[in-house]
N, C-alpha and C positions, 0 to 999 in steps of 0.2 A: 413890413417895416420892422425895425429893431426897437423893442420896447424894454425899458428898464423899470421894474417895479420896486418901490421902496417899502420895505416892511414884510415880515414873514409870519404874521398872525393869520387868522382865518380869512380876513379880507384880502391881504396881499397874495396869499397862496391861491385863493380862488380866482382872483383877477388874473394872475399869471396863467393859471390853467385855461381859463376861457380865452385869453389872448393867444395862447399857443395853439389851442384847438381851432382858432379862427385863422391860423396860418402865419401868424407873426413869429419872428425870432424874439425870444424873451429871456431876460436874465433878472434875477432878484438880488437886491442889495439890502442887507439888514444887519443891525447891530446885535440883535437877539435871535437865536435860532427858534424854530417853531415850538419846540417842547418847553421853552422858557418864556413864552409870551403870555399875556393875559388870557389869550384864547385857550391855552392849555388848562386853565383853571375853571373855565366856564362850565356851568351846569348843563348848558347846551340843550335846553328844552326849546323847541320852536315856539317863539312867542315874541311879538313886537314890543319889547320892553324898553322904555325910556328912549324912544327914537321918534323923531319928527322930520318933516311934516307928514300929516296923517295920510293924505292922498298918495304921495310918493311911496311912503313906507308900506302902505297896503299893497301897492303894485309890486314893490321889491319883495315883500314877504310872500306874496303869492308865487312869484318866481322861485323863491327859496323853497317853499313848500313842495312845489312840483319837482324841483331838481333833487332835493333830499329824498323825496318819496321814491324816485327812480334808483337812487343809491341804496335804499333800504333793502333791495333785493340781493345785494352783495355783502356777505358778512365781513369781508375784509375792510369795508369802509367804516365800520363802527356805527352805522346809522340803522336805527330800528324805529318802527312805528309803534307808539304806545298810547293807549287811551288813558285819559285822566280828567280831573275836574279842577276848575277854578271856583272857589267858594267865596260868597259875599255875606257880610253881616247885615246888609239891608238889600231890598229889591234893587236889581240892576238891569239896565237895558242891555241889548246885544252889544258886544264890544265894537269899537269903531273900525276895527280891522276885519269885521265879519266877512267881507267879500273875498278875503284872502284864503279862506278855507272852504272846502266843498260842502261840509255839513257840521252842525253842532246841535245839541239838544239841551233843553232845560232839565235840570235835575229835579225829579219829583220831590215835593216837600217831605214826604215820608222817608226819603233817602238822605236828607241833609243831616250832618252831624249837629249836636246841640250847639246853640249859639249862632247858627247860620240861617239866613232867611232866603237865600237864593244860590244858584249855582249853574254853571254850564259844563257840559261834558263833550269832549271831542278827542279824536285820535290825531296825533301830531308826530313829526319826526323827533326823536331824541338821539343825541350824538355822544358817543364815548370819545371824548376829544383826544385822548392819548392815541387811540387806535386811528381816529380819523386824520389827525395831523400827520401821523406816520404814513398813512395811505396816500394822502395828498403829496407828501414829500417824495414818496416812491414813484408816484404817477408822474410828477414833474421831472424827476430824474430820468425816467423812461423816455420822456418826450424831449430830453436834451435841454432842460431848463436849469442852468447852474444857479446856486445860491452862494453869494459872496458875503462873508462876515466883514462888515465894515460900518463904522459910525459915519453917517452923512451929516455934514455941517451945513450944507447949502445945496438945495436942489439943482442950482445952476451948474454945480461941478459934475453932474451926471449927464447933462444934455449934449455934451460933445460926443459922447459915445452912443447916443440913442436918438431915434427920430422923435420919440415921445417918452416922457417920464410919467409913470403912474404913481401917485403919492398915496400910499396906504399905511402911513406911519402911525395911525391911531393917536394915542395921547401924545406921542412924540411930535405930532404936528404943531403942538403948542409952541415949541421952541423952533422947529424946522421952518414953520411958516409965520412965526410971530402971531399965532392965532390966540388972542386973549379970551376968546369965547369958550375955549376948551375947559372942561371941568372934570377933574378926576372924581370918580364915584367909587369909594372903597367897598369891596364886597368880601365878606369872610364866610367861608363854608366849612362844613365838617363832612368828611367822607367816612361812611360806616360800612360794615360788611353787609352783603346781600342776605336778606332773611326770607327770601321768597316773594318779595314785593314786585308786582307787575305794573301797577298803575301810579301815575304821578298825581300830585296834589299841589295847588297853589292858592295862597291867600295874601292879597295885597291890601288888606284893611288898613295897615299902618305902612305908608310909603317908605318910611325909613327902616322898617323892620320887616321887609317882605319875607314871607314864610313859604318855603317850597321843599318838597320831597320828590326827588327825581331818581327813579331806579335805572341802573345800568345792568349789564350782564352779570358782573361780579361784585359790584359795589352799589351804594346808594348815596347820592349827594344831598346834603341837608343845608338849607340856607335860611336866612342870610341877612345881609345888611346892605344899606345903600347910603353910605356916609359921604355926603357931598363935600368936596374940598379936602378930605382926609387922605393923605398919601402914605400913611404908615403901613408898611407891608408885614409887620409883625403880627402873628396871630395872638389874639387876646383871650386868655383863659375864661374870663367872665362872659365875654361875648359867645364863646363856644358853648358854655353851659346854658346860656339863654336860648341859643339856636336849638340845641338838643331838646330842651324843655318845650319850646313852642312847637317843634315838629312832632314830638311824641304826643302832644295834646291833640293835634289834628289827625295824626296817623299813629294810633297806639301800637301798631305792629312793630315800629322801629324802636320802641322803648327798650333800653338795655342792649341794643345792638353794639357790637364791639367797634370802637373808634379806630380807624385806620390812618387817618391823616387830618391835618388842619391846613387850610390854604387861604391865601389872601391875594386878591387881584384888584387892579384899578380899571374900572370901565372908562372908556373914552367918551365922556359926556359932552354934548354940544347942543345948543338950542335947536339946530336942525342939522341933519346929515349934510356934509358938503360933498356933492357929487357934481362937478362942473369942470370945464376946461379953463385954463388960464394961459393967455398969450404972454410969454416972457421974452425978453430980448435974447436970452441964451437958447430959447427953444420952448416948445409947448409942454405944458404939464396938465394932466388930468388928475384932479383931486378926488379921493374917495376915502373919507374918514369921518369920524364923529358919530359912530353907530350906537353909542350908549351901551345898553345891555342886550343888544339885538344883533351882534355881529354874525353869529351862526345863522340866525333867521334871515338876514338880509343879504348875506354874502353872494349867493348865486344870482339873485335878482339884480343887485348892484353891478356885479361883474358883467352881466349881459348888457347893461346900459353903458358901462365903460367901453366895452368892445364897440358898441355903436358910436360912441364919441370918437374913438380912434379912427373910424372910417373917414372922418372928414379930413384927416391928414394924409391919407393914402395917395 
């Protein structure tokens, strides 16, 4: 079949890749190129963050864990496996997504930083998004998948040239589909120089001020914020200072690291991920959007399911 994918973030590119590898003819239409999407700003630590429903997300996250794990063997993909810890201020049960990972261990009390009562340690994929998006774009080009820069006003305008449209518009689905459940969740990060850090650290004690330190090959991503309904894409100096201070408290090694960049993105929040088919008069649409802060984590698992949904139209 001929498939048109709307959107060139991590979800759109990954769905396009899986559809092409399944034998379909695929084209991508997007107003924003991959390197300018919210995906390009993501810390891209595998973690099912702000995504529901839990059962489906656990399944998709497991698929993403396995797929990214396979890519970690190729340095061109920007994917690496890194061990790290999520820390808790109070005793915590295993995470609801426990079945998505092969193993995790409890951090012994003697190894917990001051002020923390519990923690889990596990190895997960971490993705350098600049490298990964470039690799995905190159791979799609090799497979003959064109990307057309165009702002789509109505999904129906694409159905005449495709057997199925796959809607991966992210936050853009709010206007494209009239989806009033979409909620922008502003995230501000600070990128600092790499100081020899190998392990990631996460603290979600304050849901609005989630703290994370995610090392990449040449840089370290420090975060962050989760400001619901805030669409300001301007980096705020005070917020950056607070992010730096919080991260240095949890990971003292990054204190004084040279700041390289300040970035802001809007996560496509939604009460539940929308992954379903819609029968429209102009032609069928498969929706795949609303992944919150877990786009990289869920992309491959969701793309596998999208390909399964496409088969009903073959």
